[in-house]
N, C-alpha and C positions, 0 to 999 in steps of 0.2 A: 521605233519597238525592235528592245534589245533581243536576242537568241540566243539561244545557249549553242555553244560550238557544236560541230557534228561529234557526234562517240559512236566509237565503235563498238558494238554490242556484243565483240568478241571477247573483248578486254575490259568487260562494263561490270558483269554479274548479275545481268536483269536476266538471265535464261530463268526456265521452268523447275530447275533440277530441284532436290530436294535440299541442297545444301547451301539453295540460298534464301536469305531471311525472307518470309513470304510477303511482305509490306514490297519486296521488288521483285517478285515473281509477274510471271506475264500470265493475264488468264481472258476468257470472252468478257469480260469486261473493262480490261484497261486495253486490250491491243493494238486499238489506234491510236492511244494518246504515247505522246515524246513522257521517256526516251524507250518505251517498251516497243512502242512502233520497230524501233529498228531491229527489234528482232524479230518481232510480230511476221511483218510484211515479206520474210522468206520461208516461215513456216505458217503457214497460214490452214496445210491439212491437219498439225498436229491441234488445233482451236476449235476449227470447225468445222463438219462434215462435208464433203465433198465426191465427184463423180468425172470418173477419167476421162482426157480428152485424148486417144490411142495415137503414138506417133505415125508420120508417114512410112511405107513400105520403101517409099524412093528416096531418100534424105537429099538433101542438097546442100552441096559444098559451099560454102561461101569464101572467096579468092580475098585473101589480104593483101594491101596496096599499101604498107603504113607510110603517113605523111607525120613529119614533126612538126606538133601544133604547142610545142615548149614555148617558142617566142611571138605565139598570137597574143594579141591585147584587143579585149573589146571595153565597149561601152557598159558600163557599172550601172547605167540607169539615174545616177545620184550625181552627176558633175565630174565623175573621175573614171579611171580606167583599172581594169582588174587583168592579171595573167591569166591564161586559160587555166591552168591548173587551181587558179584561185576560185574560178567560177565552177568548177567542178566539185572543190569542196565545199563554197560557201553556200551553193544549193542541195546540201545535204544525198550527196548522189550516191547510192548502191552500183548502180551498172549503169554505162555510157557508148554506146556503139553509134558511129558516123558512118557511112558508106556514101560513096563517091561510083554513079555508076555502077550497084550493083556488089563492087569490093569493099572490104572493110578499111579503111584509112585511121580510124582511129579504134580503141577497145580499151575501158578498164573497169576493174572491180574494186570494189572500198566495200568499208564496214560489213566484213565477211564474206560475204559474198563473191562465187565461183561461176564460169561459163556454165555448170549441171545445176546453179540453184534455182530454181522458179520464185516469182516473185509477182506479188497481188498488185495486179492492174489498175482495179479499182473502174470510173470510168470509162477509160480507154477499151473496155468491153463492150459498153455501147456502141460503139462507131463498129465494132465487126458483125454485131448482130445487124448493123444497119448494112454492112456490105453482106453478109448472107440475105437479107431482107431484098437486096438490088436485084443478087444472082437469080432471086426464085421469081421477082418479077420478068430478067429477062428471060428466064425458062419457060413462060407462062404458067407457074405454079400456082403464083397469089397476084392480087390485080390493088393495086393501090389504090381504086378508086370505090371500093367495096365496101359498105360500113363496117367496121370493128367486129359488130354482131356477125356479120356473116360468118365469120370464125371464129370468134368466141363468144357462145349466146349468154353464159355468166355476165358479161359486161352488161346486159343488156339494161341492167336499174343503175347503173353507175354513170357519171359524169363522161364516159369516153364513148356514152349509147352515141350519140350524134356526130363523133367523128369517123373519116376512113383511114384506111391504112398510111395514106401518103401522111396524114395528118399527125399520125403515131411519129411515123419516120421524122417528120422534119419539127418535131416538138410545137405544131399548130393547134391541136385538140380542144383547147380551152380551158380543159381541167385546172380548177384552184387548188393551191400546194402550195408552201414556200419551202423553198430549197434554198434560203441564207444557213449556211454552215456559221457565221457569227454568232447568230440570234440563239441562244441556248432553247428556245422555246419553240421553234419552226419546225413545221411539219415533215422535216428530213430524218431531226433525228429520231422521231415516233416512228417513223417509216422503219427508217434502216435498223431501228430495235426490232420489228417483228419478223427481219430474216432471222436473227437467233433467238428470240424468247417466246416461249410455245405462247406463256399467258396475252402478250400481244396482239397473236393472232395464233390459233391452232389451226390454222390451214395457210400457213405463212403468207411471203409477203401479196397472191394470189385474192385469199380474205380478205386484206387490206385492199389492192385495189377496188376489188368489188363495193367498198363501204366510201369511197373518193365518188361524192355525189354532188358535191357542187360543181359551178362553172365560173371562170370571170370575164367570158368571152364567147363567141359563136367559135368552133370551127375555122379556122383557115385566116381568123380575124389579127390575133396576135400568135407572136414566140414567145417562148417562156421556155426556159431550160427546166425540165424535172427529173428525177430520178424515177420515179415510177411508171411513166412516160415507157421508156425502156423496157420494162418487165411487161409492161403491158404487148411493147410489140415481141417481145421474145416468146411470149404466151402465144400470140399469133402466127408466126411462122413456122412455131413449133407444132401448131394444131394443122397446119395448111401443108408440112410436110409427112407430121403424121409418125415422126421419130421425135426423139429427145434431142435438146437443145445440144449437149455434149456430143451426139452422134451428128448432129448438123457442123459443129465445128468440124470434126474430124474430118467428115467427108468433103464439105466444103470449099473447108481452107486447109486445114492441117497437112492433108492429102498432098493437095497440088503445090502449095507450098515447098513441099517438101522437108518439113516440118521434124528434125531430129530424135526431139524428148518426149516424150508424154508432157500433156500442162493437164490441167484439172481447172472446172468448174466446181465453187463454192455452192453447195444447194443452202435452204433454208429448212424450215422446222416442218416442213409437208413435204420434202425430200425433191424440191423443185428446183433446177439450176435459178440462182441468181442470174438475168438476163443483163439488168442495168449493173453490175460492177464485182463480179465473182470470178474472173480470169486469173488465172496463175500460169508463167511462161516464163522460158528462159529467154534470155535478153539475146541470145544470137536467134531463134526462134520467133521471137517477137520481131528482128530484123528480116527474116525470110517470109514474114505474114507483111512485112512494111511491100519487099521485094514484088510481094504478087500482086501489087496495086500497081505499083511502077512499070512490071514487064510485061509483055504482049504474051503473057500466059493466059493460055484458048479458053481454060477454066473462068476466067474472067471474061463476061462478052463485050466487047467495047461499047454499047450501050450503059455498062454498069459505071465503066469510067467519065463516060460523056455525063452522066446521071449526077455524081457527086462533084469531080472534079469542074462540074459546069457551075456548081453551086446551089443555093435558093434565095429567097428573098431579102436582098438587102434591108429593104424599108423597116419591114419587120424586124430585126434585128437591130438596125438603129433605133428603134422605138422602144427595146427593150434596156432593162437592166442591166446589159452583156454589152452597151452600147460605145464600152471604152475599146470595142474590137474595131475600132472602126474603117467600112469600107467591108467588109466581112458578112458573110450569112451564114446560115446551117444547115445542113443538109445529108438526110438521112444518116442522121447523128454523126455526122464530123464538120468542123469546125472549119470552113473553109476562108482563106484571107483573097480573096480574088488578086492575090499581089501578079507582078509580072511574070512569075514562077509557076503560077497556076497551086502553089503551097496549098496542102491541107492541113488540118493536125485532129489527133484523138487523144484527150486529154483525160487524167485521173486524178482526183484529190490526191496533196501530199509528194509531187511531183513527178506522176504518171506521163510518159507524153511518148507521142509518135508523128513526126513531122515529117512530109515528102512533098518531092517539087519534082512534077514529071517532065517540067522544060530545064532543068537545069543535069537531073539526075541525084540530085543531092538528099539523102535521108538519117533521119537521127532520132534513136528510140533509146530511150531510159527510164530508168527507173530509180526511186530517191523515197528516203523518211523524213521528209521536211515537217517542221513540228507542225505548222502552220497547215491546215485543210488547205484553203484557198490557193488556185495556181495563179489566181491574180496578184499573189504577193511577189510571184520571179518573173511573171510575163514578159516583161520587160526584159530585164535581162536574156532572157533565150531568146526575145526576136532578134537582140544585138549580137548574139552569140550565133547565130544562123546566117546573119548579115556578113559577121566577120570568115564562118569557115565558108563561104559562098565565094569571098574574094582571096581567101587563103589556097581553096581548091582548083579553082576554074581560071 
């Protein structure tokens, strides 16, 4: 497949201003499509309502220990090699930060982005919702063995009714749902429309969740990655905590991580934060959130790290349509590699990634606006980039 070259939106004339031809403006209908996405992923608040996540009163400094990566080459996954800058450019990078033992060794901003620019995270959001759930379990505020309906009675008539909280966290609830982005008729496209289109669901995503009644398996029997499950989990932790999801993000993540800027969570047509894909944050604050997982920060209990980095059921992932992630598992909304460095990933469509290695101290966060939704398109080259970084930096 031949992809268009990366486009700098600031030089392309695709912004929403009145001087731009109507057929080239970014709208709520086209904002996730290339090339409009190159502008939109940095300007979601101008397209979709959102709720603020307030910055930390105790900001964390990020030390800089620059490393020269210009000579670094990596396997391109196609039988050849590419230079580091070629990798960054060809994967439609908007921002990329590499950290070693808590210090920034590489940082780049492209496509009009700056250190102060917020970027849409898509499903990276899920992983931080899972992290909050683990924090609440460790503090006794949430019981993973309880049925979902213990916290959200509105799901009693849905396919989620038989599942427990842990099933939602590990996506083993068994509710039938087609998440194939390549299929234009897949459930995920209609479900995503319920976020933005009142005619699809006047009560937003939660109304749609209650209408998902079919099951493909009994809870705990099958792993299947699906966006609605994270929204159901967000609903559960919000009810258990008794506060809005944006406030949970601020209290449990933003403050202890020392996030310098306000973030925001997109909200659906009913005004509920979108737990599956609504997070917007700067690259440096995403790095601070990543370091929160790697540090011995007391706000993250040791049991939380043990649970997430320890991973889930590898056999369930191997039997799923994500079997290409050989040897891995899925735990608390994180992709767990089970590699020698205990690497875990948070992934969002169109090129959003967080990668953490507690045993080496390597961390990588990136934003992108790739033309293809699925990260499978660049998974191999990113794995190779991480391998090259590990050899170059340690």
